Every structure is written in C-alpha cells, then in structure tokens.
C-alpha positions as semicolon CSV with decimal commas, in nm:
position;residue;x (nm);y (nm);z (nm)
1;M;-0,469;0,731;0,821
2;K;-0,369;1,026;0,610
3;K;-0,570;1,325;0,497
4;I;-0,562;1,326;0,116
5;N;-0,753;1,480;-0,174
6;S;-0,737;1,267;-0,488
7;K;-0,908;1,174;-0,814
8;G;-0,964;0,828;-0,952
9;K;-1,131;0,639;-1,233
10;C;-1,171;0,298;-1,388
11;L;-0,984;0,200;-1,706
12;C;-1,248;0,337;-1,947
13;G;-1,345;0,641;-1,736
14;G;-1,709;0,537;-1,696
15;I;-1,658;0,560;-1,319
16;K;-1,487;0,879;-1,201
17;F;-1,463;0,993;-0,842
18;L;-1,302;1,238;-0,602
19;T;-1,194;1,160;-0,248
20;K;-1,133;1,414;0,026
21;G;-1,033;1,343;0,380
22;F;-0,873;1,056;0,560
23;H;-0,763;0,745;0,370
24;R;-0,677;0,425;0,553
25;E;-0,337;0,275;0,483
26;V;-0,353;0,005;0,214
27;S;-0,450;-0,350;0,309
28;N;-0,357;-0,634;0,075
29;C;-0,639;-0,887;0,085
30;H;-0,567;-1,247;-0,015
31;C;-0,921;-1,383;0,039
32;I;-1,082;-1,611;-0,218
33;Q;-1,329;-1,342;-0,329
34;C;-1,052;-1,088;-0,397
35;M;-0,856;-1,354;-0,585
36;K;-1,158;-1,426;-0,806
37;T;-1,249;-1,059;-0,849
38;H;-0,901;-0,920;-0,917
39;G;-0,721;-1,228;-1,049
40;N;-0,472;-1,186;-0,766
41;F;-0,468;-1,031;-0,419
42;A;-0,638;-0,691;-0,391
43;A;-0,490;-0,370;-0,251
44;Y;-0,753;-0,144;-0,092
45;T;-0,760;0,186;0,088
46;K;-1,080;0,303;0,258
47;V;-1,264;0,634;0,303
48;D;-1,576;0,751;0,483
49;D;-1,872;0,762;0,245
50;D;-1,909;1,137;0,284
51;C;-1,549;1,174;0,156
52;L;-1,631;0,996;-0,173
53;K;-1,796;1,202;-0,448
54;F;-1,880;1,071;-0,793
55;Q;-1,814;1,273;-1,108
56;S;-1,953;0,986;-1,316
57;K;-2,102;0,652;-1,221
58;K;-2,298;0,565;-1,535
59;T;-2,115;0,231;-1,572
60;L;-2,100;0,144;-1,199
61;K;-2,271;-0,184;-1,111
62;W;-2,286;-0,339;-0,764
63;F;-2,260;-0,715;-0,718
64;K;-2,371;-0,874;-0,391
65;S;-2,065;-1,093;-0,337
66;S;-2,175;-1,232;0,000
67;K;-2,436;-1,188;0,271
68;K;-2,204;-0,931;0,432
69;A;-2,077;-0,719;0,142
70;K;-2,097;-0,602;-0,217
71;R;-1,842;-0,510;-0,483
72;G;-1,859;-0,224;-0,730
73;F;-1,728;-0,272;-1,082
74;C;-1,746;-0,109;-1,424
75;L;-1,993;-0,260;-1,669
76;R;-1,786;-0,142;-1,967
77;C;-1,421;-0,221;-1,885
78;G;-1,475;-0,472;-1,604
79;A;-1,255;-0,290;-1,351
80;S;-1,308;-0,394;-0,989
81;V;-1,324;-0,058;-0,814
82;F;-1,504;-0,079;-0,477
83;F;-1,576;-0,310;-0,184
84;K;-1,843;-0,220;0,070
85;V;-1,960;-0,400;0,383
86;N;-2,338;-0,381;0,417
87;K;-2,465;-0,093;0,632
88;S;-2,115;0,048;0,680
89;K;-2,042;0,416;0,639
90;T;-1,712;0,352;0,460
91;T;-1,613;0,232;0,115
92;S;-1,295;0,047;0,024
93;I;-1,138;0,160;-0,304
94;S;-0,888;-0,038;-0,511
95;A;-0,565;0,154;-0,462
96;G;-0,475;0,131;-0,833
97;M;-0,781;0,334;-0,937
98;F;-0,632;0,666;-0,831
99;D;-0,482;0,894;-1,098
100;K;-0,172;0,956;-0,884
101;S;-0,016;0,729;-0,628
102;L;-0,162;0,796;-0,285
103;K;0,079;0,894;-0,011
104;V;-0,016;0,592;0,197
105;K;0,173;0,271;0,255
106;T;0,071;-0,092;0,273
107;N;0,035;-0,171;0,642
108;K;-0,100;-0,527;0,644
109;N;-0,178;-0,843;0,454
110;I;-0,507;-1,012;0,543
111;F;-0,643;-1,361;0,476
112;V;-0,288;-1,480;0,404
113;K;-0,382;-1,844;0,458
114;N;-0,557;-1,825;0,117
115;R;-0,267;-1,666;-0,069
116;L;-0,147;-1,825;-0,389
117;K;0,197;-1,982;-0,367
118;Y;0,356;-1,818;-0,675
119;Y;0,432;-1,494;-0,489
120;K;0,593;-1,403;-0,158
121;I;0,462;-1,163;0,101
122;D;0,697;-0,893;0,226
123;R;0,799;-1,013;0,572
124;S;0,827;-0,657;0,703
125;I;0,449;-0,607;0,665
126;P;0,224;-0,765;0,932
127;K;0,009;-1,056;0,817
128;F;-0,314;-1,199;0,946
129;N;-0,522;-1,509;0,867
130;R;-0,842;-1,301;0,895
131;Y;-0,941;-0,938;0,882
132;S;-0,737;-0,766;1,151
C-alpha cells in the first residue's frame, strides 16, 4: 500500500472525487461480473471510505450486482467507477479513473480461471483462481 493524494473522475465528469491516504496495489480481476461490467478484466485499487471524498456525485448510481456487493457507475457516460463489498469500510476504484497515473503497481490477477483467451497474463504477476 502506498500513501497517495489524487483526483479522479468519470469520462463526462459527473462523478468527481479526491482520494487521500493509502491505496492498495492494483488487482486485475477476471471474474464474470467484471468482464460484463468493463467489457474486459478490471483493474482496481482500493481505499478506506474515509479517504474518499466526492466533489460531485450527481450522476453516480449504485447497482446491486450480487448479494455480497454493489457497483457504482455514471448514469450519463456509463463509466464503471466503483466496486464495494456490502458493509465494508473500503471502496475499490477503477484504476483508470484517476487524472494521473497512480504510483502503484499491479500485484495480482484474481479469478484467472474465468479469463478470456484472447489475451495473456503477465507471468511475473501472481495469479489466483479466487480472491486472494
């Protein structure tokens, strides 16, 4: 985890946020839900909820994607921005939503058994069939 201050937003700017504090290294998720939500695997970092501040969330909509979690997206541009496990005190943020590249690295691939076969996973990054 790295201590970072950063800004982010969706494509249209309807969702704008600031993050301060520790950001988890990026996890690439290859689960079916991420595939359907992002059109490919998803790259997420994660912050404590008290480190996430909204400047604008007028277009933020939450979708209950399972019994265990929900996903936050923009009603206007359709960007998939957040993933949140129910009752957790952390929020996962799509790594591509930040205005500048975060100084974190990808440290794992999860749910690799579901990955699509048209791309290869970097062998130097650990992989797991479930959440590690």
